[in-house]
C-alpha positions as CSV (number, residue, x, y, z in Angstrom):
1,M,-18.4,42.9,48.8
2,F,-15.3,40.9,48.3
3,R,-17.4,37.7,48.5
4,R,-19.7,38.9,45.7
5,T,-16.8,39.8,43.5
6,F,-15.2,36.4,44.0
7,W,-18.4,34.5,43.1
8,F,-19.1,36.8,40.2
9,T,-15.5,36.2,38.8
10,T,-15.8,32.5,39.5
11,G,-19.1,32.3,37.6
12,V,-17.7,34.2,34.6
13,A,-14.7,31.9,34.5
14,A,-16.9,28.8,34.7
15,G,-19.1,30.2,31.9
16,V,-16.2,31.0,29.7
17,W,-14.7,27.5,30.3
18,A,-18.0,25.8,29.7
19,T,-18.7,27.8,26.5
20,T,-15.2,27.0,25.2
21,K,-15.7,23.3,25.9
22,V,-19.1,23.2,24.2
23,N,-17.8,25.0,21.1
24,R,-14.9,22.6,20.8
25,K,-17.2,19.6,21.1
26,I,-19.6,21.2,18.5
27,K,-16.7,21.7,16.1
28,Q,-15.6,18.0,16.6
29,L,-19.1,16.9,15.7
30,T,-19.4,18.7,12.3
31,P,-19.5,16.5,9.2
32,E,-16.2,17.8,8.0
33,S,-14.4,17.1,11.3
34,L,-15.9,13.6,11.5
35,A,-14.8,12.8,8.0
36,A,-11.3,14.1,8.6
37,T,-11.1,12.0,11.8
38,A,-12.3,8.9,10.1
39,A,-9.9,9.4,7.2
40,N,-7.0,9.9,9.7
41,K,-7.9,6.8,11.6
42,A,-8.2,4.8,8.3
43,L,-4.7,6.0,7.3
44,E,-3.3,5.0,10.6
45,T,-4.9,1.6,10.5
46,G,-3.7,1.1,6.9
47,Q,-0.1,2.1,7.9
48,R,-0.2,-0.3,10.9
49,L,-1.4,-3.2,8.7
50,K,1.2,-2.4,6.1
51,D,4.0,-2.4,8.7
52,R,2.7,-5.8,10.1
53,A,2.5,-7.3,6.6
54,V,6.1,-6.2,5.8
55,G,7.3,-7.6,9.1
56,F,5.5,-10.8,8.4
57,A,6.9,-11.0,4.9
58,L,10.4,-10.5,6.2
59,D,9.9,-13.2,8.9
60,V,8.6,-15.6,6.2
61,R,11.6,-14.8,4.0
62,D,14.0,-15.4,6.9
63,G,12.3,-18.7,7.8
64,M,12.4,-19.8,4.1
65,A,16.1,-19.1,3.9
66,Q,16.7,-21.0,7.1
67,R,14.7,-24.0,5.9
68,E,16.5,-24.0,2.5
69,A,19.8,-24.1,4.4
70,E,18.6,-27.0,6.5
71,L,17.4,-28.9,3.4
72,E,20.7,-28.2,1.6
73,D,22.6,-29.6,4.6
74,A,20.3,-32.6,4.8
75,L,20.6,-33.4,1.1
76,G,24.3,-32.6,1.0
77,I,24.0,-29.8,-1.5
78,Q,26.8,-27.3,-1.0
79,D,26.2,-24.7,-3.7
80,S,23.2,-24.0,-5.8
81,P,23.8,-24.7,-9.5
82,E,24.2,-21.6,-11.6
83,L,21.4,-21.0,-14.0
84,P,22.3,-20.5,-17.7
85,A,22.0,-17.0,-19.1
86,P,18.7,-16.4,-20.9
87,R,18.9,-16.8,-24.7
88,R,18.0,-13.8,-26.8
89,Y,16.4,-14.8,-30.1
90,P,14.1,-12.4,-32.0
91,A,10.6,-13.8,-32.2
92,I,10.1,-12.7,-35.8
93,E,12.7,-10.9,-37.9
94,N,11.3,-8.0,-39.8
95,N,12.9,-8.5,-43.2
96,R,11.2,-9.5,-46.4
97,S,13.6,-12.4,-47.0
98,N,12.3,-14.2,-43.9
99,P,9.4,-16.6,-44.9
100,K,7.7,-15.7,-41.6
101,Y,7.6,-12.0,-42.5
102,V,4.1,-10.6,-42.5
103,D,3.5,-7.4,-44.5
104,P,1.8,-5.0,-42.0
105,T,0.0,-3.2,-44.9
106,Y,-1.6,-6.5,-46.2
107,S,-5.0,-7.3,-44.8
108,Y,-6.1,-10.9,-45.3
109,N,-9.8,-11.3,-45.2
110,R,-10.9,-14.9,-46.0
111,N,-14.4,-13.7,-47.0
112,E,-13.0,-11.8,-50.0
113,D,-12.1,-15.1,-51.8
114,H,-15.8,-16.1,-52.1
């Protein structure tokens, strides 16, 4: 009797385990789950590529600074010259005494003259 109970319990446990496994696999293969998995993998790949690109850019910047220092030493340039401050001139002054002033309400149509 004990042997039958043991095998019955073992069969029930194996059935429950197999059913659970199959249901999980079926849920993984639904279109929504496949789309979510693909989206997650795409995001992970994008993040990895971004991290590598940032690392590459930093490496290039460091190499560029090192090469500039080498060139400055080779050419005997100690300090980089200071650039002058940008000039600030208005492109067109909006006053009527300025000959370049254009009245925004005036519409010039060259076809009206003919």
